N, C-alpha and C positions, 0 to 999 in steps of 0.2 A: 488511552489507548484504544479503548472501543471507539471514541468516535472517530477516528482515525482510520478504522477498521470499516466502520458503518461510513465513512466519507469515499474511501476507496472502492466498497461492494457497490453503493449507490454509483457512481461514476463509471467504473464497468459496467456496469447495467445501462448506463444510457447511450455507451459507446461499443457497440458490440466487436468492430473493429481490432479495439483496444483490449476487448477481454479474450477474442481470439490470439491475438498476441502475445498476450499474458498465458493465456493457457497453452498454449504451444511452445514455450518456453521451459515451463513447470514441466510440461509432459515431456520434450527433449530431454531435462535434465532428468527426469528420474527415470526413464528409460535407460540411461547412456549411466546412472549411476544408482544400479540397483541397492546397492547395499551400505550407501551411503548416508549418514545418521543428519538428518537438514536441520544444522546449527544459524546462527546468526551469520558466522563464517563463511559458510555455504550459500545463503542467500544473498551475499554480498557479489558470489560471484554471477547471480544472474543479473546481469544490468537491468534489463526491463521492471523487471522485480524489485530489485531495487529502486528504481526509479519512480517507481509505483507509492511505496511505501514513500520516500520522502515528500513526493507530492501530496500525498493524505496527509502528513505531518503538518508541510507550508500550510495546505488549505485549512486544519483545525485552528492553528497558529493565529494566520489570519482572523478568525471570524472570531476565535478568541479576543483579539487585540480591538475587535469592535465593541464590544461590552465594557461601558462604562461602570462604576461602582459607586456610587454616592453614600458619603457617611453619614447615618441618620441621629441627628440631635435629639 
């Protein structure tokens, strides 16, 4: 999971427009729902954040698939 979060943070840092979109979505949610506990169910209601998390997972899984493991004799 930490690799996924690291991937998301790096990609957001490299693209200020995407970062701004994500910040706006989260800020709007928190302003409109100040008393709401943030759970995975609530995160799924944020389409841009949900997409960022899924894309981060996709990157991490693709990268993991590129590493080959060889048996040592």
